C-alpha positions as CSV (number, residue, x, y, z in Angstrom):
1,M,95.2,148.5,-73.4
2,K,92.0,146.0,-72.0
3,R,94.2,143.0,-72.8
4,S,97.3,144.7,-71.1
5,A,94.7,145.2,-67.9
6,E,93.5,141.9,-67.9
7,A,96.9,140.4,-68.2
8,G,98.1,142.6,-65.4
9,A,95.2,141.3,-62.9
10,S,95.7,137.8,-64.2
11,A,99.5,137.8,-63.1
12,E,98.6,139.6,-59.8
13,V,96.1,136.7,-59.0
14,G,98.4,134.0,-59.8
15,R,101.3,136.1,-57.4
16,L,98.2,135.7,-54.8
17,L,97.2,132.5,-55.2
18,R,101.2,131.0,-55.1
19,R,101.7,132.8,-52.0
20,I,98.4,130.8,-50.0
21,R,100.1,127.9,-51.4
22,L,103.7,128.7,-50.4
23,L,101.7,129.9,-46.9
24,E,99.5,126.1,-46.8
25,L,102.8,124.5,-47.6
26,A,104.6,125.8,-44.3
27,A,101.5,125.3,-42.0
28,R,101.2,121.7,-43.3
29,A,105.1,121.0,-42.4
30,N,104.2,122.4,-39.2
31,V,100.8,120.2,-38.7
32,A,102.9,117.6,-39.2
33,G,105.8,117.9,-36.6
34,L,102.7,118.2,-34.1
35,Q,101.1,115.8,-31.9
36,R,97.4,115.5,-32.9
37,G,96.6,114.2,-29.1
38,D,98.1,116.8,-27.8
39,Y,96.2,119.4,-30.0
40,R,93.3,117.7,-29.5
41,S,93.3,117.2,-26.2
42,A,94.6,121.3,-25.1
43,V,92.2,122.6,-27.0
44,R,89.3,121.7,-25.3
45,G,85.2,121.5,-26.7
46,Q,82.1,123.1,-25.4
47,G,81.3,120.5,-22.9
48,M,79.0,117.5,-22.8
49,L,75.6,117.0,-25.4
50,F,72.6,115.0,-24.3
51,H,73.0,112.0,-26.1
52,E,70.3,109.3,-24.1
53,L,68.2,108.1,-21.5
54,R,69.3,104.5,-19.9
55,R,67.5,103.1,-16.7
56,Y,70.0,103.0,-14.0
57,V,71.7,100.0,-12.9
58,S,72.4,99.3,-9.5
59,G,75.6,100.3,-8.2
60,E,75.8,103.2,-10.2
61,P,76.5,106.5,-8.1
62,A,73.0,108.0,-7.5
63,R,74.6,111.4,-8.2
64,R,73.8,110.3,-12.3
65,I,70.4,109.9,-11.6
66,D,68.4,112.3,-13.6
67,W,65.4,113.2,-11.1
68,N,63.3,114.6,-13.3
69,V,62.7,112.1,-15.8
70,T,63.0,109.3,-12.9
71,A,59.8,110.8,-11.3
72,R,57.8,110.9,-14.7
73,L,59.0,107.5,-15.5
74,G,58.3,105.9,-11.8
75,E,61.6,104.0,-11.9
76,P,65.4,105.7,-12.1
77,Y,66.5,106.8,-15.4
78,V,69.8,107.8,-16.6
79,K,70.9,111.1,-18.8
80,V,73.8,109.9,-20.8
81,S,75.7,112.4,-22.5
82,R,78.8,112.6,-24.9
83,E,81.3,115.0,-25.3
84,E,81.1,117.9,-28.0
85,R,83.8,117.2,-30.3
86,R,83.7,119.6,-33.3
87,R,85.3,123.5,-31.6
88,D,84.9,126.8,-32.6
89,I,88.6,128.1,-33.1
90,F,88.8,131.9,-33.5
91,L,92.2,133.5,-34.4
92,A,92.8,137.4,-33.2
93,L,95.7,138.4,-35.4
94,D,97.0,142.1,-34.7
95,I,98.4,143.2,-37.3
96,S,99.6,147.1,-36.7
97,P,102.8,148.5,-37.5
98,S,104.6,147.5,-35.2
99,M,104.5,143.6,-36.7
100,H,105.9,144.6,-39.7
101,T,109.6,145.2,-37.6
102,G,112.9,142.7,-36.9
103,F,116.2,142.8,-36.7
104,H,116.3,139.1,-37.2
105,S,116.1,137.2,-40.3
106,R,112.3,137.2,-40.4
107,L,109.7,140.5,-39.3
108,K,107.1,139.7,-36.5
109,I,104.5,139.8,-39.0
110,E,106.1,137.0,-40.7
111,V,106.3,134.4,-38.0
112,A,102.9,135.7,-36.7
113,I,101.4,134.8,-39.9
114,E,102.9,131.8,-40.2
115,L,101.5,130.7,-36.4
116,A,98.1,131.5,-37.6
117,A,97.7,129.7,-40.5
118,T,99.1,126.8,-38.6
119,L,96.5,126.6,-36.2
120,A,93.9,127.3,-39.1
121,L,95.2,124.0,-40.7
122,A,95.2,122.1,-37.1
123,T,91.5,123.7,-37.2
124,I,90.2,122.5,-40.3
125,E,92.0,118.8,-40.4
126,G,90.4,118.4,-36.9
127,G,87.0,119.1,-37.9
128,D,86.4,121.8,-35.9
129,R,85.4,125.4,-37.1
130,L,87.6,128.1,-37.7
131,G,87.0,131.9,-37.3
132,Y,89.6,134.6,-38.0
133,L,89.7,138.4,-36.7
134,L,92.0,141.1,-37.6
135,F,93.0,143.9,-35.9
136,A,95.6,146.9,-35.4
137,D,93.8,149.9,-33.4
138,R,90.3,148.4,-34.7
139,V,89.2,145.6,-36.2
140,L,89.9,145.2,-39.8
141,T,88.0,142.4,-40.7
142,Q,86.7,139.2,-39.1
143,R,84.9,136.3,-40.1
144,R,82.5,133.8,-37.5
145,P,83.8,130.3,-37.3
146,R,83.0,127.9,-40.0
147,A,84.4,124.3,-40.9
148,G,85.6,123.2,-44.5
149,A,88.1,123.8,-46.9
150,R,86.9,127.0,-48.4
151,R,87.4,128.9,-44.8
152,L,90.8,127.6,-45.1
153,F,91.4,128.7,-48.3
154,E,89.7,132.1,-47.0
155,T,92.0,132.4,-43.3
156,L,94.8,131.8,-45.5
157,R,94.2,134.6,-48.6
158,A,92.9,137.3,-45.6
159,L,96.7,136.6,-44.0
160,V,98.5,136.5,-47.1
161,E,96.5,139.8,-48.1
162,H,97.6,141.6,-44.8
163,S,101.0,140.5,-45.1
164,T,102.8,144.0,-46.3
165,P,102.7,147.1,-43.9
166,W,100.1,149.8,-44.7
167,E,100.3,153.1,-44.2
168,R,96.7,154.5,-42.5
169,P,98.3,156.3,-39.6
170,V,97.4,153.9,-36.1
171,V,97.6,155.4,-32.7
172,E,98.4,152.3,-30.9
173,S,97.3,148.5,-31.2
174,D,94.7,147.9,-29.3
175,P,93.9,144.2,-28.2
176,R,90.6,145.6,-26.7
177,A,89.5,145.8,-30.2
178,A,89.8,142.5,-31.0
179,V,88.5,141.3,-27.3
180,H,85.0,143.1,-27.4
181,A,84.3,142.0,-31.3
182,I,84.7,138.5,-30.3
183,Q,82.4,139.6,-27.2
184,K,79.8,140.2,-29.6
185,H,79.0,136.8,-30.8
186,R,76.2,135.6,-28.8
187,G,75.8,131.8,-28.2
188,R,78.6,129.8,-28.8
189,R,82.0,129.4,-26.8
190,F,85.2,129.6,-28.8
191,V,88.6,128.6,-27.9
192,V,90.9,132.2,-29.0
193,F,94.0,132.3,-30.0
194,L,95.0,136.1,-29.4
195,I,98.8,136.7,-31.3
196,S,100.6,139.8,-30.9
197,D,103.5,141.7,-30.3
198,F,101.9,143.0,-27.1
199,I,104.3,146.1,-28.0
200,D,102.7,147.8,-25.0
201,H,103.3,144.7,-22.5
202,D,100.0,145.4,-21.2
203,V,97.2,142.5,-20.8
204,P,93.7,143.9,-21.1
205,E,91.6,143.7,-18.2
206,D,88.5,142.9,-20.3
207,L,90.6,139.5,-21.1
208,K,89.0,138.2,-17.8
209,Y,85.4,138.8,-18.9
210,L,86.2,136.8,-22.2
211,Q,87.8,134.1,-21.0
212,A,85.2,133.7,-18.3
213,R,83.2,132.5,-20.8
214,H,86.1,131.1,-23.6
215,D,89.2,129.7,-23.6
216,V,91.6,132.4,-24.1
217,S,95.6,132.0,-24.8
218,L,98.0,134.2,-25.6
219,L,100.7,133.5,-28.3
220,H,103.2,136.4,-27.8
221,V,105.6,137.3,-30.9
222,W,109.1,139.1,-30.1
223,D,112.2,140.0,-31.8
224,P,115.4,138.7,-29.3
225,V,116.6,142.6,-29.4
226,E,113.5,143.4,-27.6
227,Q,113.8,140.8,-24.5
228,A,117.6,141.1,-24.7
229,I,119.4,141.8,-21.2
230,A,122.5,144.1,-20.1
231,A,124.8,146.5,-22.1
232,P,122.5,149.5,-23.3
233,V,123.1,150.7,-26.6
234,R,121.1,153.9,-28.2
235,F,120.4,154.4,-31.5
236,S,117.8,157.2,-33.5
237,A,114.5,155.5,-34.3
238,F,111.2,156.0,-34.3
239,S,107.7,154.6,-32.7
240,P,106.0,152.1,-35.7
241,E,102.6,153.5,-33.9
242,G,101.8,156.8,-32.9
243,E,103.5,159.9,-33.6
244,R,106.4,159.2,-36.3
245,S,109.2,161.8,-35.3
246,D,112.5,161.0,-34.6
247,R,113.4,159.4,-31.3
248,A,116.4,158.0,-29.3
249,H,115.7,154.3,-28.0
250,S,118.0,152.5,-25.5
251,Y,117.9,149.3,-26.1
252,P,120.1,146.4,-23.9
253,L,121.7,143.8,-26.0
254,R,122.3,140.2,-24.3
255,L,126.1,139.8,-24.1
256,H,125.8,136.2,-22.2
257,R,123.9,133.4,-21.0
258,G,122.0,132.8,-18.0
259,T,119.8,133.5,-15.4
260,T,119.7,136.8,-13.5
261,A,117.4,138.5,-11.7
262,R,116.4,140.9,-14.0
263,Q,115.0,138.4,-16.4
264,A,112.2,139.1,-14.2
265,D,111.6,141.8,-15.6
266,Q,111.4,140.7,-19.4
267,P,108.6,141.9,-21.2
268,A,107.4,138.1,-21.6
269,S,107.7,137.5,-18.2
270,L,105.2,140.3,-17.2
271,L,103.1,139.1,-19.6
272,R,102.6,136.0,-18.3
273,R,102.3,137.2,-14.9
274,E,99.6,139.8,-15.7
275,A,97.5,136.6,-17.6
276,G,98.2,134.4,-15.0
277,R,95.9,136.4,-12.6
278,Y,93.0,135.7,-14.9
279,G,94.0,132.1,-15.8
280,I,94.8,133.0,-19.1
281,A,97.7,130.6,-21.1
282,V,100.5,132.4,-22.7
283,E,103.5,131.2,-24.9
284,S,106.3,133.6,-26.2
285,L,107.9,132.7,-29.5
286,S,110.4,134.7,-30.8
287,T,111.3,135.1,-34.8
288,A,114.3,132.8,-34.3
289,D,112.3,129.7,-33.2
290,P,110.8,127.2,-35.4
291,V,107.0,127.3,-35.2
292,D,106.1,123.4,-34.8
293,L,108.2,123.2,-31.8
294,V,106.9,125.9,-30.1
295,L,103.6,124.8,-30.9
296,G,104.0,121.4,-29.9
297,R,105.8,122.6,-26.2
298,F,102.4,125.0,-26.3
299,F,99.7,122.2,-26.5
300,H,101.7,119.8,-24.6
301,R,102.0,121.6,-21.7
302,K,98.3,122.4,-21.8
303,R,97.0,119.7,-22.0
304,R,98.6,118.6,-18.8
305,Q,96.5,121.6,-17.4
306,V,93.7,120.5,-18.6
307,R,93.7,116.9,-17.5
């Protein structure tokens, strides 16, 4: 009996390790397609660190003179700084029940996990510190940013372990829980990637306080059916979050391509407009989009904005 239990536990560990390895391979394939320059330029560090003092050279701008040191030493000195290259990356992933839905070949949670794993690998390979936070209506698990391969493995394992649906009742997903948890980490500035389907299409006002100190980006994962236009179709369904009762829902299906005025009211457009009020970057990707191409496009655009 004991040997049977041990064999079962060993098999479960083996399956978990294989899933982690497959996730890492997918992330490596995506990272290989990213332009490292775009990533490094778009993901800003914590500013400048003091490096050394040196004598002022005639012809340099006077604004570079450190007047306190100059007054003490009796001759002009310039404070030389260097950019802090190591960044603190915080991945905040929504794993609420609505993320475990989808009408395409993949569920939203599958795309979101691949997205998070790709960012995690890019972070560690870039020499930065990696932290993560998984949330639904509350924070379920979190780790403060740390560097190294061990943190990458811990992150991939947490993503794999939370990739399956769970039955605990959830009133609704709440990004505010993630925002408040990140705000409690004092003393450092983070580059925050908040990954969610933003099912209520609402940008928490709390994000403006987070953005005031940290560099925040919203990564919006959606299914093509959710943002299609034209021809409403009614069918019986239930909400994956909140009260579990059958309801009649009307979803529009895309019957043609082309831009119309109604597209301005799509959830992704609303999200961008709301986040834009606080200077927060937004990227939307569907369950049909390649993760590497979307991330590459996002980093390239953000790099240009930073410049």
